[in-house]
N, C-alpha and C positions, 0 to 999 in steps of 0.2 A: 512609505511611511516606516521609518526605522524604529519608532516607539509607538505603542498603543497604551492608552491609559483607560482602565476600566473601573467604573465605580460600581459598588453594590446597589442593588435596586429592587424593584417589585417584580412580579412574576412575569414569565415568559409565555406568550400566548400566540397561536397562529399555526399557519400550515405553510411549509417551505419545501423546496427540492434542493438537495445537495448535488455537487457535481457528479458526473458519470463516473462510475468506478475506475479507478486509476489502473489498477492491475489489468482489468479487461480492455481498457483503452489502448495500452501498449500493445497487447496481443492481437486485437483486431487490426490495428495498423499494419503490424508485422505481416499478418495473414493476407490482408489486402494487397500488400506489396508483392507477395509470392504469387498470388492467384493470376491465372492468365485471363484477364479481362477486367471489367469495371465493377467495383464493389461500392456499396452506399452504407455510410455510417451516420448514425444520428445520436445525440446525447453525449458525445466525446467529452471527457474531462477537459476543461480548459486551463488547468494548471500548467505551471512551466515545464514540470517533468515530461508530461505527454506531448507538449508543443515541441519539445527537443526531439522525440521519437518521430513526430509528424515530419519535422524538418529533415531528419535523417532518411526516411523512406523517400522523400523527394530527391535527396542528394544521391540515392542509389538508382534512381531513375524512374521511379514510379510517378505517374501523372496525377498531381494533386489538384482538385477543384474544390474550393471551399465556398459554399453558398452564403447569401446574406443571413439566412436563418440558422447557420451553423452546420447544415448538412454537408458532409464531406462525400465526394466521389473520387475514388482512387483507381487509376489504371495500373495494373501491375503486370508482372510476368516477364518483364525484360530488364532485369536489374544488371548493373554494371559496376565497375571499379569507381568508386568516388574520387573526385579531384582533390578533396580536402579532408581533413580530420573530422571525424564525426563526434559531435559533442552532445553527450547525454545530460549535461547540466548537473543536477543534483540527484539523479535517478540511479539508485541501485538496481531496481527492477529492470530499467532500460539496459544498462550495460550488461547484465548478466544474460537476459534473454537474447538481445542482439549479438552478444558473443557466440551464443549457440547457432543462430541463424546464419551469421556471416562465416563461421567455421565451415559450413557445407557449401558455400558458393565460390566459384572458381576464379577468385580474384583477391587481390590484397586490399585491406582496409585497416584503418586505425581508429580505435574507440578511446575517447577521453572524456573528462568531466572536470567539475570544480574541485576545490581543495578537499572537500569531504569525500568525494569519489576517489580521489588519489590516495586517500588513507585506508579505505575500505578493502577487506580481504577478498581477492579474486581466486584465490587458490582453490576454493570450493567448486569453482566451475572449470578452471583450467585443468584440474586433475582428471575429471572425466573425459574432457575434450581431447586430452592427450592420449587417453585410452582409445579413444575413437580414431586416433591418427591425425588429429588436428595439429597445426603448427601456430601456436599463439604463444607470445611472449610479452611479459611485462617491461617496464622501463629498466634498463641496465641489467637485464637478466632476471629481474624480480617477478612477482606475481602481482604488482601493483600497476595501476593505470598511469599512463597510457598503454593500451593493449594493441600490438600489432598482430594481425591475423592475416595468414596466408591460406585461403580457404580451398576446400575440395579435398577429395580422396578419402572420405571417412568410412569407417567400418562400424556396423551395428554392434552394440554391447549390451550386456546386462550390468546395471549399476545400482549399488545400494549406497546412498549418501550416508556419511557418517552422522549427520544432523538432518532432521527432517527440515526440508526447505522447498517451498513452492517455486523459488526463483532457480534453485538448482535443477529441480524436475524439469521445469520449463525450458531451461537452457539445453539440457540433454535431449528432450523430446523435439525441440526445434532443429537441433543438429541432426537427429534421427531422420528427419524428412529428406535429408540429402545423403544418407549413408547407403551402403550396399547391401543391407539386409535389416531385419527388425531390430529395434532398439527397446530395452525395457529398463524402467526405473522401479526398484523395489523400495517401498517406503516404510521406515521404522514406524512412523506415525503418519496419519492421515493429514495431508496439507491442502491448501486451496486447490480447487479442481478446475480452474479456468482454463488451463491449457488443453486438457483432454476434452473438456466440454466443447470448446470452440473448435478443436480439431474435428470432433464428430460432426459438429453442426455445419462444417464447411466441406464435408465430403471426404476428409482424410480417413484412412483405415487405422482405427484406434481401438485397442482392447482395454477396457478399465475393469480390473478385477480388484477384490479386496486385497489391499497391500501391494499391488503392482499394476503398472500401466505400460502397454506396449504399443508402439507406433510402427507402422510400415512406411517404407519411403514413398514419397509422392508429393503432391502439390494440392493446395486447396482450390476448390471452385470459387468463381465469384460469388458474392453473398450480399445481403442486406443484414444490418444489425443495429438495433436500438439498445444503446449502453444504459443499463439501470443504474440508479443512484448508488453511490459508494458507501457500503456499511461502515467503513472506518471513519468517514465524515459524519454519518448519521449518529455514531456513538457519542460524539461530542454533545449534540443536542439531547440525546436520550439521558445522558448523565446531567446536564444542565437543567432539563425539566424535572428530573428527579429530585434534585437537591435544593431548588429554588421554591420556596413555599408558594402555593397557589397556581403553580405553572401548569398549562396544558398545551402540548406541542404535537403536531402531526408532521412526520417527514414522510413526503410522498415518493412512491415508486422505488423503494430500496431493494437492492439485489437480494434474493432469498435462497441462493445455492448453498450447498453444503460447505462446511468448513470456513464459512465467513460470518455466521451469526452467533458465534460463541459469546460475544459480549452481551447478547440478549439473554442468553441462559445465566451468565454470572449475574447480571443486574436482577433478574427474577429472584435468583437465590438470595440476594441481598434484600429483597422484599420490594422491589420496584413494581410500580403499576404501569405496564406496558403491554402493548399487543402488536404483534407483527402480522398483518393480514396476508395468508398465503395466497389469495387471489390478486390483490392489487399491489402488494409490496408496501403499503402505507404502514408506517411505524408510528403508533400513537402512545404517547407517554404523558403521565400525570404525576404530579409531586407526591412523594411517598417517604416514610422514614425508613431509612436503610440500615442494615446491620452487617456486621463483618462476615467473612467466609474464607474459604480456602480454595484458590485457584490452582489446580494441579498441573504438573508439568506436561501431562498428556493433553491438556486444554490449550497450551500456550500456542502451538502452531497455528490454531485457528483464530487467534486473537491478539497476536504479538504486537500489532500496530495500535491496538486499542488500549494497551496497558497503561500508558501515561494517563489518559482521561479516567480509566477505572481506578487508578491509584487516587485521583481526586475524588471520586465517588467514596472510596475507603476512608479518605481523610474527613468526610462529612458523615460517615456511618458510626453507629454504635459498635463498640468492640474493636477487635483486630482483625485485619485481613492480611492474608499471606499469598504472595504470588511465587509459586515454586517453579524452579527450572528455567529462569528467564535470562540465562547467560547470553542469549541471542541479542538481547537489547544492547549489549555493550558494542555491537558493531553496526549500529544504524547511523542515521545522519549524525548523531552524537552518541556518546556512551550514555544511553538513556537510563541505565540503572543510576548512574552518577548524577545525571542532570534532573532526573525525576526526584531523587533524594534532595538535592539542592534546592529545587523550586519549592517542593513542599515544606522543607524545613524553614526556608526564608518566610514562608506564610504561616509559620507557627505550628505546623503538624509534627506529630511524633512518628518519624519515619527512619528506617535504618535498613541496611543491606547486610545480609549474612551469606556471603558466598554468592551463589546464584539465586538467592531468595530475597524478595522485596517485601518488607513488613511495614504496614501502615496501620496505626491506631487512630481512630476517629476522635475528632474534638473541634474546637473553634478555630477558624483561620482568620488571620490578620492581613490587611493590606501591606504590600511590600514592593520593593523593586526586584525584579527577577530577571535573569538573562535567559534567552531562549537557546543560546549556543548555535544559532543559525539552524535550528531544527524546528520544522513546522509544526510537528505534534506537541512538542514541549510548549511552543508559543500558545497554541489553541487550548492546551490543557490548563495552562495558566489563566487564560481568559475565563475559562468555565469556573475555576477555583475563585477567581476575583469576584464573581457574582454574589458569593456568600461571605465574603471577607468583611472585616468591620471597618474597612476604609479603602480608599483607592489603591490600585495596583498598577505599577508601571512595568511594561513588557517590553524589553529591549530586544531588537533584532526581530521585529514584527514582520519585516519584509520577507522572511523565509516562508511565511503562510502562501505566498503567491506560488510556490511550487506545487501546491495540491489544491488550494482552496481560496483563491483571490478575493471572493466576495464574503468571506466569513464575517468581518466587522460589519458589512452592510446587513447581512442576515441577522446578526445579533441585534442590531439597532431595530430592525423590522419586527423581530419577536418582542422586544422590550416595548415598543410603541403599541403593539397589539395587546400588551398587558396593562395598557392604560398607565 
C-alpha cells in the first residue's frame, strides 16, 4: 500500500493492543541468542525492523522456532560466523546494538541495511568500540554502513557519550559482555533503560546508578519474556483520541518503565485527559482541549520518537508549543525536523524550525497530499493529523509503516467503526 488516503470523521472508540515494544524486542532477541539454552519470547514486535533482527540471530546460529501463536523459542549460546551479510533493513537500533554484540564475538561479520541506514551516522558507536579495541570499519574507510566487524579482544572502558543516546549506551554495554573487565557508560541525561533492565532480568551482573551503568563480562541465562506494548506506538492513539472530539480509547498493556512515558507527561501538561494504569499498563485517553507547552531539551531523550505525533497535538492545541534541543531528529529515518515541518506546513499549520528548536502554533488543519519520506513515524503522524483536517489527506510512502506497525491502518479502521 504505497499510498493511504485518510478522511476526517467521527470519534475514535474502543480498546486495542499496539505491537510489542520495538526497542525491547531487538534486545531480547540478542540476549536469547547469547544465552546458553532455550529462551521463550511472547508478544514480539511484528514489524519489519524486528523481523530483520530475528533473521540475523538465526544467521548467527541461534535455533529459532516460531509457534503458530507467535511464541518464539530461541536456542542460543553457539553462535558462529555468518555465511552472508547481515541485513538490518531500516533499523538504526538494530545496527547499533548488533555492532556492539558482534564486536565481542570471535569472528567476522558484515552489517548492512537499506538506503536510509547507509546514510545514518555510525561514528557515535564506532568511536567507543574502537576505544574498547574493536576492529570495525565502514565502507571505503568511512563510518557508514556496510560495517565490517572483526570481533573479539575487547577491553572494558568508562565511556561518556557526547550526546545522550540509548542506542549508544546499549551498543557499549552489549560489547562489554565480551570485554576483559567491567564497562561503564556515564550518561549526560537519562535515556531508555531497556538494556540494563533486561541484563539484570537475565542474570547479567549490572550496576545501575544515577548517571552511570556498569556491566561485568558474562552471558545471560535462558529466560522467558512477555514484551509489553510499545509506548511510541501508543502515543499515536493517545494524540488521536485527544484531538478528535468525542473519542474514548484504551490502549492495553503499554510498557511503563522509566524514560519511555515522557509523552504522557507532555500530553498531561497540554491538558490531555489520560490515565496510564500502573498495574495493568492500560492507557485510557478521552478527547480534551489542548494548549501549548514547552518541551525542554532534558525531556527529549525520553520521547524523541514521539515528537512527530506530539507536533500534531501541538498543531491542534491553543497557543504555541516549543520542542527544544531536538537536533537528534535530523538523523532518524528521515531528517524529522525537516519532514515534520514539511508535513504540518502542507496541512496548513504554523510551524518553523529555529536551529534545534521546533516551534508549532495551533490552528485548523486542512487536507493535503503529504510525503512520508519513507519514515514510518512521519506517515503515522500524518494519518493522525488527517483525522481532524477539513478534507481528505493522501499520504505517500505508506508502506514504510510496515517497519514498526503493519496493522496501523486496520487498527484505525477498527477504532473508527467503534465510534459509530
